[in-house]
C-alpha positions as CSV (number, residue, x, y, z in Angstrom):
1,M,62.3,-94.9,-42.9
2,S,62.6,-92.3,-45.7
3,N,65.7,-91.2,-47.6
4,L,65.3,-87.6,-46.8
5,P,68.6,-85.7,-46.5
6,L,67.4,-83.4,-43.7
7,S,65.0,-83.2,-40.8
8,I,64.5,-79.8,-39.1
9,V,63.4,-79.9,-35.4
10,I,62.0,-76.8,-33.7
11,P,60.9,-76.8,-30.1
12,V,58.4,-74.0,-29.3
13,W,56.7,-72.5,-26.3
14,N,54.2,-69.8,-27.2
15,Q,56.0,-67.0,-29.2
16,L,53.9,-67.8,-32.2
17,D,54.9,-64.8,-34.2
18,Y,58.6,-65.8,-34.0
19,T,57.7,-69.4,-34.9
20,R,55.7,-68.3,-37.9
21,A,58.5,-66.1,-39.2
22,C,61.1,-68.9,-38.7
23,V,58.9,-71.4,-40.5
24,E,58.2,-69.0,-43.4
25,S,61.9,-68.4,-43.9
26,L,62.6,-72.1,-43.8
27,R,59.9,-72.9,-46.3
28,R,61.3,-70.2,-48.6
29,T,65.0,-70.9,-48.3
30,T,65.6,-74.6,-47.6
31,D,67.0,-76.0,-50.9
32,V,67.1,-79.7,-50.1
33,A,64.3,-82.2,-49.5
34,Y,63.3,-82.0,-45.8
35,E,60.7,-82.6,-43.1
36,L,59.8,-79.9,-40.6
37,I,59.1,-81.2,-37.1
38,I,57.7,-78.9,-34.5
39,V,57.5,-79.9,-30.8
40,D,55.2,-77.7,-28.8
41,N,56.0,-77.5,-25.1
42,G,52.6,-76.8,-23.6
43,S,51.8,-73.5,-25.4
44,A,48.4,-71.8,-25.1
45,T,45.8,-73.6,-27.1
46,D,45.7,-71.1,-30.0
47,S,49.5,-71.1,-30.4
48,A,49.7,-74.8,-30.2
49,K,47.0,-75.2,-32.9
50,A,48.7,-72.7,-35.2
51,A,52.1,-74.4,-34.7
52,A,50.5,-77.8,-35.6
53,E,49.3,-76.3,-38.9
54,L,52.8,-75.0,-39.7
55,A,54.5,-78.4,-39.2
56,D,55.0,-81.5,-41.4
57,V,55.2,-83.5,-38.2
58,F,53.8,-82.1,-34.9
59,I,54.3,-83.2,-31.3
60,G,52.2,-81.5,-28.7
61,N,53.1,-81.7,-25.0
62,E,50.6,-80.7,-22.3
63,T,53.3,-79.0,-20.2
64,N,56.8,-77.5,-20.8
65,L,59.2,-80.4,-20.7
66,G,62.2,-78.2,-21.5
67,F,64.4,-77.6,-24.5
68,A,66.3,-80.9,-24.4
69,A,63.3,-83.1,-24.0
70,G,61.6,-81.3,-26.9
71,M,64.6,-81.8,-29.1
72,N,64.8,-85.4,-28.2
73,Q,61.2,-86.0,-29.1
74,G,61.9,-84.5,-32.5
75,L,65.0,-86.6,-32.9
76,E,63.0,-89.7,-32.1
77,V,60.6,-89.2,-35.1
78,A,63.2,-87.7,-37.5
79,T,63.8,-89.6,-40.7
80,G,66.5,-87.5,-42.3
81,E,70.1,-88.5,-42.6
82,Y,71.0,-85.2,-40.9
83,V,69.1,-83.2,-38.4
84,A,69.0,-79.5,-37.9
85,F,68.1,-78.5,-34.4
86,V,66.7,-74.9,-34.6
87,N,65.6,-72.2,-32.2
88,N,62.3,-70.7,-33.2
89,D,63.6,-67.0,-33.0
90,T,65.6,-67.4,-36.2
91,V,65.3,-66.4,-39.8
92,F,67.3,-68.2,-42.5
93,P,69.1,-67.0,-45.6
94,D,68.9,-68.6,-49.1
95,A,70.7,-72.0,-49.6
96,W,71.5,-72.4,-45.9
97,A,70.7,-76.1,-46.0
98,S,72.8,-77.1,-49.0
99,L,75.8,-75.1,-47.7
100,L,75.7,-76.6,-44.2
101,L,75.2,-80.1,-45.5
102,E,78.0,-79.6,-47.9
103,T,80.3,-78.8,-44.9
104,I,79.2,-81.7,-42.7
105,T,79.3,-84.3,-45.5
106,T,83.0,-83.5,-46.2
107,Q,84.0,-84.4,-42.7
108,H,85.6,-87.9,-42.2
109,E,83.6,-88.4,-39.0
110,P,80.8,-85.8,-38.9
111,G,80.4,-83.8,-35.7
112,I,78.4,-80.6,-35.4
113,V,78.2,-77.9,-38.1
114,L,76.6,-74.6,-37.3
115,P,76.0,-71.3,-39.1
116,A,77.1,-67.8,-38.0
117,V,74.4,-65.9,-36.2
118,T,73.6,-62.2,-35.6
119,A,73.2,-62.6,-31.8
120,A,73.8,-65.2,-29.1
121,G,74.5,-65.5,-25.4
122,N,78.1,-66.6,-26.3
123,Q,79.9,-64.5,-29.0
124,A,81.9,-67.4,-30.5
125,S,79.6,-67.7,-33.5
126,V,78.3,-64.1,-33.7
127,R,79.1,-62.3,-37.0
128,R,77.9,-59.1,-38.7
129,T,78.2,-60.3,-42.2
130,P,78.7,-63.7,-43.9
131,S,82.1,-64.7,-45.3
132,D,83.8,-67.6,-47.1
133,R,85.4,-68.9,-43.9
134,V,84.7,-72.4,-42.6
135,T,86.6,-72.9,-39.3
136,T,86.9,-75.6,-36.6
137,F,86.4,-74.6,-33.0
138,E,89.1,-75.4,-30.5
139,P,87.7,-78.3,-28.3
140,F,86.6,-77.3,-24.8
141,A,87.6,-73.7,-25.3
142,A,85.5,-71.8,-27.9
143,I,81.9,-72.6,-27.0
144,P,79.3,-71.5,-29.5
145,S,75.6,-71.3,-28.4
146,G,73.2,-73.9,-29.8
147,V,71.0,-71.6,-32.0
148,V,71.3,-74.0,-35.0
149,Y,73.2,-77.3,-34.8
150,V,73.3,-79.7,-37.8
151,V,74.3,-83.2,-36.9
152,Q,74.2,-86.7,-38.4
153,R,71.1,-88.4,-37.0
154,D,72.7,-91.8,-36.4
155,T,75.6,-90.2,-34.4
156,M,73.1,-88.1,-32.3
157,V,71.1,-91.2,-31.5
158,E,74.2,-93.2,-30.6
159,L,75.2,-90.4,-28.2
160,G,71.8,-90.6,-26.6
161,G,70.5,-87.2,-27.8
162,W,70.4,-84.0,-25.7
163,S,71.0,-84.4,-22.0
164,D,67.8,-83.7,-20.1
165,Q,69.4,-83.3,-16.7
166,Y,69.2,-79.5,-17.0
167,G,65.4,-79.2,-17.3
168,I,64.3,-75.7,-18.5
169,A,66.6,-72.9,-19.5
170,S,70.2,-73.5,-20.5
171,A,73.4,-75.6,-20.7
172,E,72.1,-78.4,-22.9
173,D,74.0,-77.0,-25.8
174,L,77.3,-76.8,-23.9
175,D,76.8,-80.4,-22.7
176,L,76.3,-81.6,-26.3
177,L,79.4,-79.9,-27.5
178,F,81.4,-81.6,-24.8
179,S,79.9,-85.0,-25.7
180,F,81.0,-84.6,-29.3
181,W,84.5,-83.4,-28.4
182,V,85.1,-86.2,-25.9
183,N,84.3,-88.6,-28.8
184,N,86.8,-86.8,-31.0
185,R,84.3,-85.2,-33.3
186,T,84.7,-81.7,-34.5
187,V,82.5,-78.6,-34.1
188,V,82.6,-76.4,-37.2
189,L,81.4,-72.9,-38.0
190,D,80.3,-72.2,-41.6
191,E,80.3,-68.4,-42.0
192,R,78.9,-68.7,-45.5
193,V,75.5,-68.9,-43.7
194,L,74.4,-66.1,-41.5
195,V,71.2,-66.7,-39.5
196,K,69.3,-63.8,-38.0
197,H,68.7,-64.6,-34.3
198,E,66.8,-62.6,-31.7
199,S,68.4,-64.4,-28.8
200,A,66.6,-65.6,-25.6
201,V,63.1,-64.7,-26.8
202,T,61.5,-67.7,-25.1
203,A,63.9,-67.8,-22.1
204,A,63.1,-64.2,-21.3
205,T,59.5,-65.1,-20.4
206,L,60.7,-67.3,-17.5
207,D,60.1,-65.7,-14.1
208,N,63.2,-67.2,-12.5
209,R,65.5,-67.1,-15.6
210,R,68.6,-65.9,-13.8
211,E,68.4,-68.5,-11.1
212,L,67.8,-71.3,-13.7
213,Y,70.8,-70.1,-15.7
214,R,72.9,-70.1,-12.6
215,R,71.8,-73.5,-11.5
216,N,72.2,-75.2,-14.9
217,R,75.6,-73.8,-15.8
218,L,77.0,-74.9,-12.4
219,A,75.4,-78.4,-12.9
220,F,77.1,-78.5,-16.3
221,A,80.5,-77.6,-14.9
222,T,80.2,-80.0,-12.0
223,R,79.2,-82.8,-14.2
224,W,82.2,-82.4,-16.5
225,A,84.7,-81.6,-13.8
226,K,84.0,-84.9,-12.2
227,A,83.1,-86.8,-15.4
228,D,83.2,-90.6,-15.0
229,P,83.8,-92.6,-18.1
230,G,80.8,-94.8,-17.4
231,A,78.5,-91.8,-17.3
232,V,79.7,-90.1,-20.6
233,P,78.2,-91.2,-23.9
234,R,80.7,-93.2,-26.0
235,L,80.8,-93.6,-29.8
236,A,82.0,-97.0,-31.1
237,S,84.2,-95.2,-33.5
238,C,86.2,-93.4,-30.8
239,S,89.3,-95.4,-29.6
240,D,89.9,-96.0,-25.9
241,E,93.0,-93.8,-26.0
242,L,91.3,-90.9,-27.6
243,F,88.3,-91.1,-25.4
244,A,90.5,-91.2,-22.2
245,T,92.6,-88.3,-23.4
246,N,89.6,-86.1,-24.4
247,L,87.8,-86.9,-21.2
248,T,90.8,-85.6,-19.2
249,K,90.6,-82.4,-21.2
250,A,86.9,-82.1,-20.5
251,R,87.5,-82.5,-16.8
252,I,90.1,-79.7,-16.8
253,A,87.7,-77.5,-18.7
254,G,84.9,-78.3,-16.4
255,T,87.0,-77.5,-13.4
256,W,88.0,-74.0,-14.5
257,M,84.5,-73.3,-15.8
258,H,83.1,-74.2,-12.4
259,K,85.5,-71.8,-10.7
260,W,84.7,-69.1,-13.2
261,F,80.9,-69.5,-12.8
262,S,81.2,-69.6,-9.0
263,A,83.2,-66.4,-9.1
264,M,80.6,-64.7,-11.4
265,D,77.8,-65.8,-9.1
266,L,79.6,-64.5,-6.0
267,A,80.3,-61.1,-7.6
268,D,76.6,-60.9,-8.7
269,E,75.4,-61.7,-5.2
270,R,77.7,-59.0,-3.7
271,A,76.5,-56.5,-6.2
272,Q,72.9,-57.2,-5.4
273,S,73.6,-56.9,-1.7
274,V,75.3,-53.5,-2.3
275,R,72.3,-52.2,-4.3
276,K,69.8,-53.3,-1.7
277,A,71.9,-51.7,1.1
278,E,72.1,-48.4,-0.9
279,A,68.4,-48.5,-1.4
280,R,67.7,-48.9,2.3
281,L,70.1,-46.1,3.3
282,A,69.1,-43.6,0.6
283,P,67.1,-40.6,1.9
284,P,63.5,-40.5,0.9
285,A,62.8,-38.6,-2.2
286,P,61.1,-35.2,-1.5
287,A,57.4,-35.3,-2.1
288,Q,56.3,-33.5,-5.2
289,A,53.3,-31.3,-5.2
290,A,50.5,-32.7,-7.3
291,Q,50.1,-30.9,-10.6
292,P,46.7,-29.5,-11.4
293,S,44.9,-31.3,-14.3
294,L,44.3,-29.6,-17.6
295,L,40.6,-29.2,-16.8
296,H,41.4,-27.5,-13.4
297,R,43.8,-25.1,-15.1
298,I,41.2,-24.2,-17.7
299,A,38.6,-23.7,-15.1
300,R,40.8,-21.3,-13.1
301,K,41.5,-19.2,-16.2
302,L,37.7,-19.0,-16.9
303,R,37.1,-17.8,-13.3
304,R,39.6,-15.0,-13.8
């Protein structure tokens, strides 16, 4: 086991141009000793080979095991005291690592520290410009997307890593936030670091992306609405009283999120049904006469 302060874990699935830009920015701007771990989730042969050349440590999977499984594979081989879990469609600013590590090392019981980002599915951590603000998110309420999460490796291991119950697509980051909050750990936004993020680059290539998102977010809300103490990761440092109190808050949040997601899905289904009905009832568009080609127009002029 080395004494590196930081391990950086990046799961990838094709999208080599984004991975290369991300790695180039990390090599240029990371100002602490680190190792770069790339986990390839069944990319095309050329992309996987190129990703392996970019990494300090490379893990190659034959198929796409999903975001959480890839992150956990990286966590398993990480040797740094802290781990930065990073999406590959990101570009980092100067001194990002020392600033985020400064923030997390000042915490009494480190939780998650994340930078501001230029885009994300959830707007909680989206900013236009960096600032001097370092703020703590309200537990179970403000939920930032998992574009870049910095955590203490030992804490992450004790919590069992990322939940792999969601497979491919989404909700793993929400689940991890709840796990930290239930264990009375904070989630902190450091706006001194602004990471450029393209948002959903890899997920956009999934054929059934909308259905996967829908399924996973409902699975997340259901899990936490009915959270059983025996099924939730528990840190030894969290007292029985705090754990029980926070688990009750998580159940309440999960319950209203389940209602909200269900209402969103119902509204979406109704909107799709209306669009399909309108398309069936709409009169056929009048046929347009074919326009003569340029060659035909020239030939007519010559005949005149």
